N, C-alpha and C positions, 0 to 999 in steps of 0.2 A: 581417495581424496580425504584430507584431514580437516577437522573443524578448526577454524581460526579461533573461535570462542563460542561458548555456550552460556546462555543466561537463563535463569528461571526465577521470575519475580511473581509471586502470588499466583502461581498457576499459569502464568504467561510464559510459554517456552519460545525462545528465540535462538536460532542457530546462525552463525556467520560462517560462510564458506568461501574461500577463495576459489573461483572457478578455473583460474589459470595460475600457474606458479611463476609466470614471467612478469614483465613490466606492464602488462595490460591493465592490472588493477581492477578486475571485474569481480564484484562481490555478490554474495547471495544471502539474503535474510529469509529464514523459514520460521513462521510463527503459527502456532496452533492455539485455538480457543474453543472451548465448549460453550455452546449456547443452548439454554433450556427452552427450546421452541421447536416448532415443526419446520420441515424443509420449506413448505409454502411460505410461512411467516418470515423466515430468514431470507429466502430468495426475493420475496416482495420488497423487503427492506433494502438489501444490498444491491439489487438490480435497478434501483431508482436513483437517477443522478441527483435528484433534489435532496437526498439523504446524506450526500457526501459531506456537507458542511457540518452536520450534526456529529459526525465521528472524527472531525478534524479540530485540533486545538485552536482556540481563539488567537493565540500568539502567532500563528502561521499566516494570519490575514487572508484566509482562503475565501475567495469569491468566484463563483461560476460566472463567466462572462458570455458564454454561449446563450443565444436567445432561442426561444421556442423549442426547448428540449422536450422530447416525449417522456411519458411516465416510465418507460422501461428502456434499458440499454439494448442495443442491437449491434451485430457485427458491422463494422464500417463506420460507426457513429464517431464523430469528432466532438470532443468537449474541450473548451478553452477555459482557463482559470487565471486569476491573479493570485499569486502567493507572495509571501514576504518571509522567506526562510532564513534570511541572514540580515541582521541589524535593521529589520523593517524595510529593507529595500524591495520595492515591488518588482516582480518578474512575471512574465507571461509563461504559462505552461499549457501546452496543447497535447492531449492524448487521444489515441484512437482505441476504441473498443474493437480489438482485432478478432476475437473469437467469443462466441457465446453458445453454451449448451445449457438450455433452461433447466434450472433446479440442480445443476451440477457444477458449472464454473463459467467464469468469463475472464478475459485477459485484457488488460489495458497496457498500451505501449506509448511511450513518449514520442511525439513527432517533433516537438521543439520545447525547450525549457532548460531547467537548471542542471540536468545531468547530461553526460556524454551518451549514456545509454540507460534506458529504464524499461523493464518488462515485468509486469506484476500479474501473477496468476491468483485468482480468488476462487478457491475450491470449497464446496460444501458437500458433506455426506451424512446420511443418517447415522446416529449414534444412540446408544441406549439413553432414553429419556431426553433426547434432543438432537442437536446437530454439531458436528465437528467442523469448524471452519479452519482452513489452512490457507495461509498467504505465503506465496513464494515470490520474493522480490529479487530480481537480478538487476544490478545497477553498476554503472561505471561513473565515478565522479568526473567532473570536468578538469581540465588543466593538467592532465598527465600525472607526472610524479608529484606535483604540488597537490593535485586532487587526492592522491593516496595519503599524503600527510594530513590534508583536511579531513579525510575520512576518519583517520585515527583520532584527530583532535576534536571534531564536532559533528561531522555528517552522520556517522554511525550512532552517536548518542542522540542526535535529533530524531533519527528514524526510530530508535528504541522508545523515545518519549512519545512520538506520534502513535505508535502501536500500543503503548501503555494507556494512553488517553482513549484510544479506540476500544480497548478492553473494558475500561470503566463505562464508556458511553453505551456499549452493547449490553453490559450487565444492567445498566439503568433502564435501557429500552426493553430488555427481555429478562426481568427479575426471576 
C-alpha cells in the first residue's frame, strides 16, 4: 500500500492512505502526537465526552446534543452532535463508541452524519516523558465520485485543520 500523501507540520505527522485502489474512495488519516503527561491524565481527558468541544475548532459549530452523558465513555455509548462543517450548514452527527480498552484506546464509529463511512481509533501508549497519541481515521466521503473530488478540494484540508487545532489545544492543556 502506498502513501497518497504525507504531511509534517510542526511535529504533527499525518499520513493519507487510500485503503482501496478502486472507486470506493475510502481514505485513512494517521496522526501521531506526543503529549507530555501521564497515561492517566491523557486518558481522563480524552475519554470524557465533555472535553470534545475543547479540542474542536469553533468554526465547526460543534455542540453535543446528547443529554445526561456520563463522565467516561463506554462501549455502546451513543453520542449525538450538531456540526457545521460546510458553509455553516448544521448537520446532525451520531457516533457510537464501539470499543474501549481503558488507558489504551477507544473507537468511535459514525452511525449517521456527514460521511458515508467513519471509523476513528484513538490510541495512547506510554512514551519516554509522556504519552504518544495515535489517531487512525478511516473515512469515505459521501456522494461517490463527487465525494472523492470534494475530498481533494476541501474535506482532507478540513480534517488536517481539525487535527492541527487539536494539536494546539492539547499542547495548551498539557504544556
